[in-house]
VEXTORBA-236575 format. One line per field, with one value per residue: residue number from 1; residue in three letters; chain; y, x, z of N, C-alpha, C in turn. Coordinates in steps of 0.1 Angstrom, whole numbers, plus 5000, padded with zeros to 4 digits. Atoms other than C-alpha are relative to their C-alpha. Example, Ala and Ser with C-alpha at 12.3 -4.5 7.8 and 13.67 -1.06 7.14 Angstrom:
BEGIN
k: 1; 2
r: ALA; SER
c: A; A
nyy: 4988; 4989
nxx: 5009; 4991
nzz: 5000; 5000
cayy: 4955; 4989
caxx: 5123; 5137
cazz: 5078; 5071
cyy: 5012; 5011
cxx: 5009; 4992
czz: 5000; 5008
END
This chain:
BEGIN
k: 1; 2; 3; 4; 5; 6; 7; 8; 9; 10; 11; 12; 13; 14; 15; 16; 17; 18; 19; 20; 21; 22; 23; 24; 25; 26; 27; 28; 29; 30; 31; 32; 33; 34; 35; 36; 37; 38; 39; 40; 41; 42; 43; 44; 45; 46; 47; 48; 49; 50; 51; 52; 53; 54; 55; 56; 57; 58; 59; 60; 61; 62; 63; 64; 65; 66; 67; 68; 69; 70; 71; 72; 73; 74; 75; 76; 77; 78; 79; 80; 81; 82; 83; 84; 85; 86; 87; 88; 89; 90; 91; 92; 93; 94; 95; 96; 97; 98; 99; 100; 101; 102; 103; 104; 105; 106; 107; 108; 109; 110; 111; 112; 113; 114; 115; 116; 117; 118; 119; 120; 121; 122; 123; 124; 125; 126; 127; 128; 129; 130; 131; 132; 133; 134; 135; 136; 137; 138; 139; 140; 141; 142; 143; 144; 145; 146; 147; 148; 149; 150; 151; 152; 153; 154; 155; 156; 157; 158; 159; 160; 161; 162; 163; 164; 165; 166; 167; 168; 169; 170; 171; 172; 173; 174; 175; 176; 177; 178; 179; 180; 181; 182; 183; 184; 185; 186; 187; 188; 189; 190; 191; 192; 193; 194; 195; 196; 197; 198; 199; 200; 201; 202; 203; 204; 205; 206; 207; 208; 209; 210; 211; 212; 213; 214; 215; 216; 217; 218; 219; 220; 221; 222; 223; 224; 225; 226; 227; 228; 229; 230; 231; 232; 233; 234; 235; 236; 237; 238; 239; 240; 241; 242; 243; 244; 245; 246; 247; 248; 249; 250; 251; 252; 253; 254; 255; 256; 257; 258; 259; 260; 261; 262; 263; 264; 265; 266; 267; 268; 269; 270; 271; 272; 273; 274; 275; 276; 277; 278; 279; 280; 281; 282; 283; 284; 285; 286; 287; 288; 289; 290; 291; 292; 293; 294; 295; 296; 297; 298; 299; 300; 301; 302; 303
r: MET; THR; GLU; VAL; LYS; LYS; ASN; TYR; GLU; ASP; LEU; GLU; ALA; LEU; PHE; LYS; PRO; ARG; SER; ILE; ALA; VAL; LEU; GLY; VAL; SER; GLU; ASN; GLN; TYR; LYS; ILE; GLY; TYR; LEU; GLN; VAL; LYS; ALA; LEU; LEU; ASP; GLY; GLU; PHE; THR; GLY; ASP; ILE; TYR; PRO; ILE; HIS; PRO; SER; ALA; SER; GLU; ILE; ALA; GLY; LEU; THR; CYS; TYR; PRO; THR; LEU; GLN; ASP; VAL; PRO; CYS; ASP; ILE; ASP; LEU; VAL; ILE; PHE; CYS; VAL; SER; ALA; ASN; ARG; VAL; GLU; ALA; GLY; ILE; GLU; ALA; CYS; VAL; GLU; LYS; LYS; VAL; LYS; ALA; ALA; ILE; ILE; PHE; ALA; ALA; GLY; PHE; SER; GLU; THR; SER; LYS; GLU; GLY; ILE; GLU; LEU; GLN; THR; ARG; LEU; THR; GLU; ILE; ALA; ARG; GLU; ASN; GLY; ILE; ARG; ILE; VAL; GLY; PRO; ASN; CYS; VAL; GLY; LEU; VAL; ASN; VAL; SER; ASN; GLY; LEU; ILE; GLY; THR; PHE; SER; PRO; ALA; ILE; LEU; THR; VAL; PRO; THR; ASP; GLY; GLN; LYS; GLY; VAL; GLY; TYR; VAL; SER; GLN; SER; GLY; ALA; PHE; GLY; VAL; LEU; THR; TYR; MET; ALA; ALA; ALA; GLN; ASN; GLY; VAL; SER; PHE; ASN; TYR; PHE; VAL; SER; THR; GLY; ASN; GLU; MET; GLU; SER; GLU; PHE; SER; ASP; PHE; ALA; GLU; TYR; MET; ILE; HIS; ASP; PRO; ASN; THR; ASN; ILE; ILE; SER; GLY; TYR; LEU; GLU; GLY; ALA; LYS; ASN; PRO; GLU; LYS; LEU; LYS; SER; LEU; ALA; LYS; GLU; ALA; LEU; ASP; ARG; ASN; LYS; PRO; ILE; ILE; ILE; MET; LYS; THR; GLY; ARG; SER; THR; ALA; GLY; SER; ARG; ALA; ALA; ALA; SER; HIS; THR; GLY; SER; LEU; ALA; GLY; SER; ASP; LYS; ILE; TYR; ASP; ALA; PHE; PHE; LYS; GLN; ALA; GLY; ILE; VAL; ARG; ALA; ASP; ASP; TYR; GLU; ASP; ILE; ILE; SER; PHE; SER; LYS; LEU; PHE
c: A; A; A; A; A; A; A; A; A; A; A; A; A; A; A; A; A; A; A; A; A; A; A; A; A; A; A; A; A; A; A; A; A; A; A; A; A; A; A; A; A; A; A; A; A; A; A; A; A; A; A; A; A; A; A; A; A; A; A; A; A; A; A; A; A; A; A; A; A; A; A; A; A; A; A; A; A; A; A; A; A; A; A; A; A; A; A; A; A; A; A; A; A; A; A; A; A; A; A; A; A; A; A; A; A; A; A; A; A; A; A; A; A; A; A; A; A; A; A; A; A; A; A; A; A; A; A; A; A; A; A; A; A; A; A; A; A; A; A; A; A; A; A; A; A; A; A; A; A; A; A; A; A; A; A; A; A; A; A; A; A; A; A; A; A; A; A; A; A; A; A; A; A; A; A; A; A; A; A; A; A; A; A; A; A; A; A; A; A; A; A; A; A; A; A; A; A; A; A; A; A; A; A; A; A; A; A; A; A; A; A; A; A; A; A; A; A; A; A; A; A; A; A; A; A; A; A; A; A; A; A; A; A; A; A; A; A; A; A; A; A; A; A; A; A; A; A; A; A; A; A; A; A; A; A; A; A; A; A; A; A; A; A; A; A; A; A; A; A; A; A; A; A; A; A; A; A; A; A; A; A; A; A; A; A; A; A; A; A; A; A; A; A; A; A; A; A; A; A; A; A; A; A
nyy: 5007; 5012; 5000; 5007; 5011; 4998; 5011; 4996; 4995; 4986; 4993; 4996; 4986; 4994; 5004; 4999; 4991; 4994; 4986; 4995; 4986; 4996; 4989; 4992; 4997; 4986; 4995; 4999; 5013; 5007; 5005; 5014; 5001; 4999; 5012; 5012; 4999; 5002; 5014; 5008; 4997; 5006; 5015; 5003; 5007; 5004; 4995; 4986; 4993; 4988; 4992; 4992; 4988; 4991; 4988; 5002; 5006; 5011; 5003; 5010; 5004; 5006; 4991; 5001; 4999; 4994; 5010; 5014; 5000; 4994; 5009; 5005; 5015; 5007; 5001; 5012; 4998; 4986; 4999; 4988; 4993; 4989; 5002; 5009; 4993; 4999; 5014; 5004; 4994; 5008; 5014; 4998; 4998; 5013; 5007; 4994; 5003; 5015; 5004; 5013; 5002; 4988; 5000; 4988; 4998; 4992; 5004; 4992; 5008; 5008; 5000; 4987; 4995; 5005; 4994; 5007; 5014; 4998; 4997; 5012; 5010; 4995; 5001; 5014; 5004; 4994; 5007; 5014; 5000; 4996; 5009; 4993; 5006; 4989; 5002; 4989; 4988; 5001; 5010; 4995; 5002; 5013; 4999; 5011; 4996; 5006; 4990; 4986; 4994; 4996; 4993; 4997; 4987; 5002; 4997; 5012; 5009; 4994; 5001; 5014; 5003; 5010; 5011; 5012; 5011; 4998; 5011; 5000; 4990; 4996; 4993; 4995; 4992; 4988; 4993; 4997; 5013; 5004; 4993; 5005; 5013; 4998; 4995; 5010; 5011; 4996; 4999; 5014; 5008; 5006; 4989; 5002; 4996; 4992; 4995; 4994; 4996; 5001; 4990; 5003; 5011; 4995; 5009; 5012; 5003; 5007; 5013; 4997; 4998; 5012; 5008; 4996; 5004; 5015; 5003; 4993; 5009; 4994; 5000; 5013; 5000; 4989; 4996; 4989; 4996; 5001; 4996; 5008; 5004; 4997; 5011; 5011; 5011; 4998; 5002; 5015; 5006; 4996; 5007; 5013; 4998; 4996; 5012; 5008; 4994; 4999; 4986; 4998; 4987; 4997; 4989; 4995; 4996; 4993; 5002; 5011; 4995; 4993; 4986; 5000; 5003; 4988; 4991; 5005; 4997; 4985; 4995; 5004; 5003; 5014; 5006; 5006; 5014; 5007; 5003; 5015; 5005; 4997; 5010; 5013; 4998; 5000; 5014; 5008; 4995; 5002; 4987; 4998; 4988; 4993; 4992; 4986; 4998; 5008; 5013; 4999; 4999; 5013; 5010; 4997; 5005; 5015; 5006
nxx: 4989; 4996; 4986; 4991; 4994; 4986; 4990; 4986; 4994; 5003; 4990; 4988; 5000; 4994; 4986; 4992; 5007; 4992; 5000; 5004; 5003; 4999; 5009; 4995; 4985; 4996; 4987; 4992; 4992; 5001; 5014; 5002; 5003; 4987; 4991; 5005; 4995; 4985; 4998; 5002; 4989; 4988; 5002; 5000; 5013; 4999; 5011; 5002; 5004; 5008; 5003; 5012; 4999; 5009; 4994; 4985; 4998; 4990; 4995; 4989; 4996; 5011; 5012; 5011; 5013; 5009; 5009; 4998; 5006; 4991; 4990; 5005; 4999; 5006; 4993; 5003; 4999; 5000; 4995; 5006; 4992; 5010; 5007; 5012; 5011; 4999; 4999; 5012; 5000; 4990; 5005; 5009; 4992; 4995; 5011; 5002; 4988; 4999; 4988; 5002; 4996; 4997; 4994; 5005; 4992; 5006; 5008; 5012; 5011; 5007; 4993; 5001; 5013; 5012; 4999; 4989; 5005; 5009; 4992; 4993; 5010; 5004; 4989; 4998; 5010; 4996; 4988; 5004; 5009; 4993; 4989; 4988; 4993; 4994; 4992; 5003; 4992; 4993; 4989; 4987; 4999; 4997; 4987; 4996; 4986; 4996; 5003; 4998; 5012; 4998; 5013; 5000; 4995; 4991; 4985; 4992; 5000; 4993; 4985; 4995; 4996; 5010; 4993; 4998; 5008; 5014; 5009; 5009; 5010; 5004; 5013; 5001; 5012; 4995; 4990; 4988; 4993; 4996; 4988; 4989; 4996; 4994; 4987; 4992; 4997; 4990; 4987; 4996; 4998; 5012; 5006; 5014; 5003; 5012; 5004; 5013; 5006; 5014; 5008; 5014; 5005; 5013; 5005; 4991; 4995; 4988; 4999; 4999; 4986; 4993; 5004; 4992; 4986; 5000; 5001; 4989; 4989; 4988; 5001; 4998; 5004; 5010; 4999; 5009; 5004; 5014; 5007; 5012; 5004; 5013; 5005; 4992; 5002; 4992; 4986; 4998; 4999; 4988; 4988; 4999; 4995; 4986; 4992; 5000; 4990; 4987; 4997; 5003; 5006; 4996; 5008; 5001; 5013; 5000; 5012; 4998; 5006; 5013; 4998; 4996; 5012; 5008; 4993; 5001; 5014; 5002; 4994; 5007; 5014; 5002; 5000; 4987; 5003; 4992; 4987; 4999; 5007; 4991; 4989; 5005; 5003; 4987; 4995; 5008; 4998; 4986; 4994; 4990; 5003; 4988; 5003; 4995; 4995; 4987; 5004; 5003; 4987; 4993; 5007; 4998; 4986; 5000; 5007
nzz: 5007; 4993; 4995; 5008; 4992; 4997; 5003; 4997; 5012; 5001; 4993; 5009; 5001; 4988; 4999; 5013; 5009; 5011; 4999; 4987; 4999; 4986; 4996; 4989; 5002; 4995; 5004; 4988; 4999; 4987; 4998; 5005; 5014; 5007; 4996; 5007; 5014; 4999; 4997; 5012; 5009; 4994; 5001; 5014; 5004; 5014; 5008; 5002; 4988; 5003; 4989; 5002; 4993; 5007; 5007; 5004; 5013; 4999; 4986; 5000; 5014; 5007; 5004; 4991; 5006; 4990; 4995; 5005; 5013; 5010; 5003; 5013; 5000; 4989; 4987; 4993; 4986; 4995; 4986; 4994; 4990; 4996; 4988; 5001; 5005; 5015; 5005; 5007; 5013; 5008; 5004; 5011; 5012; 5004; 5006; 5013; 5008; 5001; 4992; 4995; 4986; 4992; 4987; 4993; 4988; 4990; 4988; 4998; 5005; 4990; 4988; 4993; 4996; 5007; 5014; 5006; 5003; 5011; 5012; 5005; 5005; 5013; 5009; 5002; 5010; 5013; 5005; 5003; 5011; 5012; 5002; 4996; 4989; 4992; 4988; 4991; 4997; 4988; 5001; 5004; 5015; 5006; 5007; 5009; 5004; 5013; 5011; 4995; 4995; 4986; 4997; 4985; 4996; 4988; 5002; 4996; 5011; 5011; 4998; 5001; 5014; 5007; 5007; 4992; 5003; 4994; 5001; 4989; 5000; 4986; 4999; 4986; 4996; 4993; 5007; 4993; 4999; 5013; 5004; 4991; 5005; 5013; 4998; 4992; 5009; 5009; 4992; 4997; 5013; 5006; 5008; 5005; 5014; 4998; 4987; 5000; 4988; 5004; 4994; 4996; 5008; 5005; 5011; 5000; 4987; 4998; 5007; 5014; 5004; 4999; 5011; 5012; 4999; 5002; 5014; 5007; 5002; 4994; 4985; 4994; 4986; 4997; 4986; 4997; 4987; 5000; 4988; 4999; 5013; 5003; 5008; 4996; 5009; 5011; 4996; 4998; 5013; 5006; 4993; 5006; 5013; 4999; 4997; 5012; 5009; 4992; 4996; 4985; 4995; 4986; 4995; 4986; 4996; 4987; 4991; 4991; 4988; 5002; 5004; 5014; 5008; 5001; 5009; 5014; 5005; 5002; 5013; 5012; 4997; 5000; 4987; 4997; 4996; 4990; 5005; 5001; 5012; 5011; 4999; 5005; 5015; 5007; 5000; 5010; 5014; 5004; 5000; 4989; 4992; 4996; 4987; 5002; 5013; 5002; 5005; 5015; 5007; 4998; 5008; 5015; 5003; 4999; 5011
cayy: 4584; 4549; 4543; 4532; 4498; 4500; 4479; 4479; 4485; 4519; 4529; 4530; 4566; 4573; 4553; 4556; 4587; 4600; 4635; 4655; 4688; 4707; 4728; 4757; 4763; 4793; 4815; 4816; 4790; 4782; 4773; 4738; 4745; 4755; 4727; 4701; 4712; 4713; 4678; 4664; 4681; 4670; 4634; 4636; 4626; 4608; 4623; 4658; 4684; 4712; 4738; 4755; 4792; 4820; 4846; 4833; 4824; 4802; 4786; 4766; 4767; 4752; 4768; 4776; 4773; 4793; 4763; 4725; 4731; 4752; 4724; 4712; 4675; 4648; 4647; 4615; 4628; 4661; 4670; 4694; 4719; 4740; 4744; 4723; 4750; 4749; 4711; 4707; 4732; 4713; 4679; 4693; 4706; 4672; 4657; 4681; 4674; 4636; 4633; 4598; 4603; 4629; 4634; 4657; 4670; 4693; 4687; 4699; 4670; 4641; 4644; 4679; 4685; 4676; 4700; 4683; 4649; 4662; 4677; 4645; 4624; 4647; 4646; 4608; 4604; 4627; 4608; 4573; 4583; 4596; 4569; 4593; 4574; 4595; 4594; 4615; 4640; 4648; 4629; 4633; 4619; 4592; 4584; 4561; 4562; 4542; 4571; 4601; 4606; 4624; 4634; 4648; 4681; 4664; 4679; 4647; 4625; 4649; 4645; 4607; 4595; 4575; 4553; 4518; 4484; 4485; 4461; 4470; 4488; 4507; 4519; 4540; 4552; 4577; 4603; 4611; 4574; 4567; 4594; 4582; 4547; 4558; 4577; 4550; 4523; 4543; 4549; 4511; 4501; 4493; 4515; 4516; 4516; 4529; 4550; 4558; 4579; 4571; 4599; 4599; 4572; 4592; 4570; 4545; 4527; 4507; 4473; 4490; 4501; 4468; 4450; 4471; 4463; 4425; 4426; 4448; 4429; 4453; 4448; 4418; 4427; 4447; 4466; 4491; 4508; 4500; 4518; 4499; 4479; 4493; 4462; 4432; 4406; 4421; 4423; 4386; 4376; 4397; 4381; 4347; 4360; 4375; 4341; 4324; 4349; 4345; 4381; 4386; 4412; 4429; 4452; 4473; 4474; 4501; 4499; 4472; 4493; 4507; 4542; 4532; 4518; 4551; 4571; 4549; 4554; 4592; 4594; 4573; 4568; 4531; 4509; 4499; 4468; 4444; 4439; 4401; 4398; 4415; 4392; 4361; 4376; 4382; 4347; 4332; 4353; 4347; 4384; 4392; 4416; 4441; 4458; 4489; 4504; 4486; 4453; 4464; 4472; 4439; 4417; 4434; 4427; 4391; 4384
caxx: 6745; 6756; 6788; 6818; 6831; 6865; 6895; 6931; 6940; 6924; 6951; 6976; 6966; 6978; 7010; 7020; 7003; 7014; 7005; 7001; 6985; 6993; 6965; 6974; 7009; 7027; 7055; 7067; 7095; 7086; 7049; 7036; 7024; 7060; 7077; 7054; 7063; 7100; 7097; 7084; 7112; 7139; 7125; 7127; 7091; 7088; 7055; 7042; 7037; 7011; 7012; 6978; 6980; 6954; 6979; 7016; 7029; 7057; 7068; 7101; 7106; 7072; 7043; 7014; 6977; 6949; 6926; 6925; 6903; 6930; 6954; 6954; 6960; 6944; 6953; 6957; 6965; 6958; 6978; 6958; 6980; 6949; 6930; 6900; 6875; 6888; 6889; 6852; 6856; 6888; 6871; 6843; 6869; 6884; 6851; 6847; 6883; 6877; 6907; 6913; 6930; 6938; 6961; 6946; 6969; 6945; 6931; 6897; 6874; 6860; 6887; 6876; 6838; 6803; 6807; 6840; 6823; 6795; 6820; 6840; 6809; 6798; 6832; 6834; 6801; 6813; 6846; 6829; 6803; 6829; 6856; 6882; 6907; 6919; 6947; 6937; 6926; 6946; 6976; 7013; 7009; 7022; 7057; 7067; 7105; 7105; 7090; 7099; 7064; 7073; 7037; 7044; 7051; 7072; 7107; 7119; 7109; 7123; 7158; 7159; 7178; 7156; 7184; 7193; 7177; 7139; 7110; 7092; 7059; 7047; 7012; 7006; 6974; 6996; 7015; 7040; 7048; 7050; 7076; 7096; 7096; 7105; 7135; 7147; 7144; 7165; 7192; 7192; 7196; 7159; 7145; 7107; 7096; 7062; 7051; 7014; 7000; 6963; 6950; 6912; 6907; 6879; 6877; 6906; 6917; 6946; 6937; 6932; 6968; 6980; 6961; 6978; 7012; 7004; 6997; 7027; 7056; 7082; 7070; 7083; 7072; 7041; 7046; 7025; 7012; 6976; 6954; 6922; 6910; 6880; 6876; 6889; 6874; 6892; 6925; 6921; 6916; 6945; 6968; 6959; 6966; 6999; 7010; 7000; 7023; 7051; 7049; 7051; 7029; 7044; 7022; 7026; 6992; 6988; 6965; 6981; 6969; 6933; 6947; 6963; 6930; 6913; 6940; 6938; 6900; 6904; 6924; 6909; 6876; 6881; 6873; 6906; 6891; 6903; 6940; 6937; 6913; 6938; 6966; 6945; 6934; 6970; 6980; 6951; 6959; 6997; 7004; 7036; 7029; 7057; 7059; 7077; 7093; 7126; 7107; 7094; 7130; 7144; 7117; 7120; 7158; 7152; 7126
cazz: 0955; 0964; 0984; 0963; 0974; 0990; 0978; 0988; 0952; 0954; 0978; 0949; 0945; 0980; 0979; 0942; 0928; 0894; 0903; 0936; 0942; 0975; 0989; 1012; 0997; 1013; 1001; 1037; 1040; 1076; 1070; 1064; 1029; 1018; 1038; 1021; 0986; 0996; 1011; 0978; 0959; 0983; 0983; 0945; 0940; 0907; 0896; 0889; 0917; 0915; 0942; 0947; 0956; 0948; 0937; 0935; 0901; 0913; 0946; 0951; 0913; 0905; 0886; 0909; 0901; 0917; 0922; 0917; 0887; 0870; 0870; 0833; 0842; 0863; 0900; 0918; 0953; 0971; 1003; 1025; 1043; 1054; 1086; 1095; 1085; 1049; 1045; 1034; 1005; 0995; 0995; 0973; 0949; 0949; 0940; 0911; 0899; 0903; 0927; 0939; 0973; 1000; 1030; 1056; 1084; 1102; 1137; 1148; 1139; 1159; 1185; 1196; 1198; 1187; 1157; 1149; 1149; 1126; 1102; 1100; 1095; 1066; 1050; 1054; 1035; 1007; 1004; 1004; 0979; 0955; 0960; 0976; 0998; 1027; 1053; 1084; 1094; 1125; 1113; 1105; 1069; 1047; 1033; 1004; 1001; 0969; 0948; 0969; 0982; 1015; 1024; 1059; 1076; 1104; 1106; 1123; 1094; 1069; 1085; 1080; 1049; 1024; 1011; 1023; 1023; 1029; 1032; 1064; 1062; 1093; 1102; 1134; 1151; 1170; 1151; 1178; 1185; 1148; 1142; 1173; 1159; 1124; 1136; 1161; 1134; 1110; 1137; 1143; 1106; 1099; 1071; 1065; 1029; 1040; 1069; 1076; 1104; 1103; 1125; 1130; 1104; 1087; 1056; 1057; 1088; 1102; 1086; 1052; 1051; 1064; 1037; 1010; 1024; 1026; 0989; 0981; 0966; 0981; 1017; 1036; 1071; 1083; 1116; 1135; 1166; 1175; 1200; 1191; 1161; 1144; 1123; 1143; 1119; 1090; 1109; 1118; 1082; 1071; 1097; 1082; 1047; 1058; 1073; 1040; 1022; 1048; 1059; 1097; 1114; 1144; 1164; 1195; 1211; 1237; 1267; 1289; 1318; 1324; 1320; 1287; 1274; 1282; 1265; 1234; 1231; 1233; 1200; 1172; 1189; 1186; 1215; 1231; 1247; 1273; 1270; 1277; 1248; 1225; 1238; 1230; 1196; 1186; 1196; 1176; 1146; 1146; 1152; 1171; 1200; 1206; 1241; 1228; 1197; 1204; 1200; 1166; 1155; 1170; 1155; 1121; 1122; 1132; 1105
cyy: 4988; 5001; 4992; 4989; 5002; 4988; 5005; 5005; 5015; 5008; 5003; 5015; 5007; 4997; 5003; 5010; 5005; 5015; 5004; 5015; 5003; 5012; 5008; 5003; 5014; 5004; 5002; 4987; 4993; 4995; 4986; 4999; 5001; 4987; 4987; 4999; 4997; 4985; 4991; 5002; 4994; 4985; 4995; 4991; 4998; 5005; 5015; 5007; 5013; 5008; 5009; 5013; 5011; 5011; 4998; 4993; 4988; 4999; 4988; 4996; 4993; 5009; 4998; 5001; 5005; 4990; 4986; 5000; 5006; 4991; 4993; 4984; 4993; 5000; 4988; 5003; 5015; 5000; 5013; 5006; 5012; 4996; 4993; 5007; 5002; 4986; 4997; 5006; 4992; 4987; 5002; 5003; 4988; 4991; 5005; 4997; 4985; 4995; 4987; 4998; 5013; 4996; 5013; 5001; 5006; 4993; 5008; 4993; 4992; 4999; 5012; 5003; 4993; 5005; 4993; 4986; 5001; 5003; 4988; 4990; 5005; 4998; 4985; 4995; 5005; 4991; 4986; 5000; 5003; 4992; 5007; 4993; 5010; 4994; 5012; 5001; 4998; 4990; 5007; 4997; 4986; 5002; 4987; 5003; 4996; 5010; 5014; 5007; 5003; 5009; 5003; 5014; 4998; 5002; 4988; 4990; 5005; 4999; 4986; 4997; 4989; 4989; 4988; 4989; 5002; 4987; 4999; 5011; 5003; 5009; 5004; 5008; 5012; 5006; 5001; 4987; 4995; 5007; 4995; 4987; 5000; 5004; 4990; 4989; 5004; 5001; 4986; 4991; 4994; 5012; 4995; 5004; 5008; 5004; 5007; 5004; 5001; 5011; 4996; 4989; 5003; 4990; 4987; 4997; 4990; 4987; 5003; 5001; 4987; 4990; 5004; 4995; 4984; 4996; 5007; 4992; 5005; 5000; 4986; 4998; 5012; 5003; 5011; 5002; 5001; 5004; 4992; 4996; 5003; 4989; 4987; 4988; 5001; 4998; 4985; 4993; 5004; 4994; 4986; 5001; 5003; 4987; 4991; 5006; 5001; 5014; 5002; 5013; 5002; 5013; 5003; 5004; 5007; 4996; 4988; 5003; 5006; 5014; 5000; 4997; 5013; 5010; 4996; 5004; 5014; 5005; 4996; 4998; 4985; 4994; 4992; 4986; 4994; 4996; 4984; 4995; 5002; 4990; 4987; 5002; 5000; 4986; 4991; 5003; 4999; 5014; 5001; 5013; 5006; 5008; 5015; 5001; 4992; 4986; 5000; 5000; 4986; 4989; 5002; 4995; 4985; 4994; 5003
cxx: 5004; 5015; 5009; 5007; 5015; 5008; 5014; 5007; 4998; 5010; 5013; 5001; 5006; 5015; 5008; 4992; 5009; 5001; 4995; 4998; 5001; 4991; 5005; 5015; 5002; 5013; 5009; 5007; 4998; 4986; 4999; 4998; 5013; 5008; 4995; 5005; 5015; 5003; 4999; 5012; 5013; 5000; 5001; 4988; 5000; 4989; 5000; 4995; 4994; 4997; 4987; 5001; 4992; 5007; 5015; 5001; 5009; 5005; 5010; 5003; 4989; 4989; 4988; 4987; 4990; 4991; 5003; 4995; 5009; 5011; 4996; 5000; 4992; 5009; 4997; 4999; 5000; 5005; 4994; 5009; 4991; 4994; 4987; 4988; 5001; 5000; 4987; 5000; 5010; 4995; 4990; 5007; 5006; 4990; 4998; 5012; 5002; 5014; 4998; 5004; 5004; 5007; 4996; 5007; 4992; 4993; 4988; 4988; 4994; 5007; 4998; 4986; 4989; 5000; 5011; 4995; 4990; 5007; 5007; 4991; 4995; 5011; 5002; 4990; 5003; 5011; 4996; 4991; 5007; 5014; 5014; 5006; 5007; 5008; 4997; 4985; 5007; 5011; 5013; 5003; 5004; 5013; 5001; 5014; 5004; 4998; 5001; 4988; 5002; 4988; 4999; 5006; 5010; 5014; 5008; 5001; 5008; 5015; 5005; 5003; 4990; 5007; 5001; 4990; 4986; 4992; 4991; 4990; 4995; 4988; 4998; 4987; 5004; 5011; 5013; 5008; 5005; 5013; 5012; 5005; 5008; 5014; 5009; 5004; 5011; 5014; 5005; 5001; 4987; 4993; 4986; 4998; 4987; 4998; 4986; 4996; 4985; 4991; 4986; 4994; 4986; 4995; 5007; 5005; 5012; 5001; 5000; 5014; 5008; 4997; 5008; 5014; 5002; 5001; 5011; 5013; 5013; 5000; 5001; 4994; 4990; 5001; 4991; 4998; 4985; 4994; 4987; 4996; 4986; 4993; 5008; 4999; 5009; 5015; 5004; 5002; 5013; 5012; 5002; 5006; 5015; 5009; 5001; 5011; 5013; 5004; 4996; 4993; 5005; 4993; 5002; 4986; 5000; 4989; 5002; 4994; 4986; 5002; 5004; 4988; 4992; 5007; 4999; 4986; 4998; 5005; 4992; 4985; 4996; 5000; 5013; 4998; 5009; 5013; 5002; 4993; 5009; 5012; 4996; 4997; 5013; 5006; 4993; 5003; 5014; 5007; 5010; 4998; 5013; 4996; 5004; 5006; 5013; 4997; 4997; 5013; 5007; 4993; 5001; 5014; 5000; 4993; 5008
czz: 5008; 5004; 4991; 5008; 5001; 4996; 5003; 4988; 4997; 5007; 4992; 4998; 5011; 5001; 4988; 4991; 4988; 5000; 5014; 4999; 5015; 5002; 5012; 4999; 5005; 4994; 5012; 5002; 5013; 5002; 4994; 4985; 4992; 5003; 4993; 4986; 5000; 5003; 4988; 4990; 5005; 5000; 4985; 4995; 4985; 4991; 4999; 5013; 4996; 5012; 4997; 5008; 4992; 4992; 4995; 4987; 5001; 5015; 4999; 4986; 4993; 4997; 5010; 4992; 5010; 5007; 4994; 4986; 4989; 4996; 4987; 4999; 5011; 5012; 5007; 5015; 5003; 5015; 5005; 5010; 5004; 5013; 4998; 4993; 4985; 4993; 4991; 4986; 4991; 4996; 4989; 4987; 4995; 4992; 4985; 4990; 4998; 5005; 5006; 5015; 5006; 5013; 5007; 5014; 5011; 5011; 5000; 4995; 5011; 5013; 5009; 5006; 4992; 4985; 4992; 4995; 4988; 4987; 4994; 4994; 4986; 4990; 4996; 4989; 4986; 4993; 4995; 4988; 4987; 4998; 5003; 5012; 5008; 5012; 5009; 5002; 5013; 5000; 4996; 4985; 4996; 4992; 4992; 4995; 4986; 4988; 5004; 5005; 5015; 5003; 5015; 5002; 5012; 4997; 5003; 4989; 4988; 5001; 4998; 4986; 4995; 4993; 5009; 4997; 5007; 4998; 5012; 4999; 5014; 5000; 5015; 5002; 5009; 4992; 5007; 5002; 4987; 4996; 5009; 4995; 4987; 5001; 5007; 4991; 4991; 5007; 5003; 4987; 4994; 4993; 4995; 4986; 5000; 5014; 4999; 5014; 4997; 5006; 5005; 4992; 4994; 4989; 4999; 5014; 5000; 4991; 4985; 4995; 5001; 4989; 4987; 5001; 4999; 4986; 4992; 4999; 5006; 5015; 5005; 5014; 5002; 5015; 5003; 5015; 5000; 5013; 5001; 4986; 4997; 4993; 5004; 4991; 4988; 5003; 5002; 4987; 4993; 5006; 4994; 4986; 5000; 5003; 4987; 4990; 5007; 5003; 5014; 5002; 5014; 5004; 5014; 5003; 5013; 5009; 5009; 5014; 4997; 4995; 4985; 4991; 4999; 4991; 4986; 4994; 4997; 4986; 4988; 5002; 4999; 5014; 5003; 5004; 5011; 4995; 4999; 4988; 4988; 5000; 4994; 4985; 4992; 4999; 4990; 4986; 4995; 4999; 5011; 5007; 5005; 5013; 4998; 4986; 4998; 4996; 4985; 4992; 5001; 4992; 4985; 4996; 4999; 4988; 4987
END
């Protein structure tokens, strides 16, 4: 089967799905599967929610379905609240159901072992052949506050109010730093309309999400945390497009030290590269380089 060509418009199913199925739903109120369903309900998600559970008839007031195939309607997005060894079966079920997008939280892929790398490679091929856009794996998730899509298990993000003025999109290659920035921004009067934790970037990567936000009419500023660019040429062309659209890009690039570069390479598998090269690259491309999350907040306020 030939690979389906990627386009930023395909990410609509991730950011603005009409329907969401949650795999791995639990009746236990303290488990990720239950917390995810509750997050969508509390966020007042504007679409339909379908919890998938093999035996429960109802969870959090919503009708459950034994499998994805049992859901009587089309599904735009599937949120995986399952362990790594159950993800492949879930992706195959998504192919059968013609699901357009997925968020995968589980760790245990390219960041762990040779077997993990092989599994991630296999799943990437399946996703690309069938046009499934993916956030993760090994990520904190995705949030779109405009439609109540709170696609995350992070208790910290769940405590942040979703009201207030928005217009800043945020993409992070580090889940922990992303959550820290999201919370600090909210405490300082900057509300992100989008939050994406890219994780291992199995199918979609940093610049793909930045591209979507550059074309999004509700996003005025694109910000992020970058460990290493997998596609520098694309990021450079996007930066020019952002300037043409009068949308500043503010990025904290880790790895100013040699140790920082090594730490960055260990997460996404992207080459962190010489810091001086990135400095020059950002200056050429018109990207504002932030030294820490406080810079991201300050520059967002300034712009």
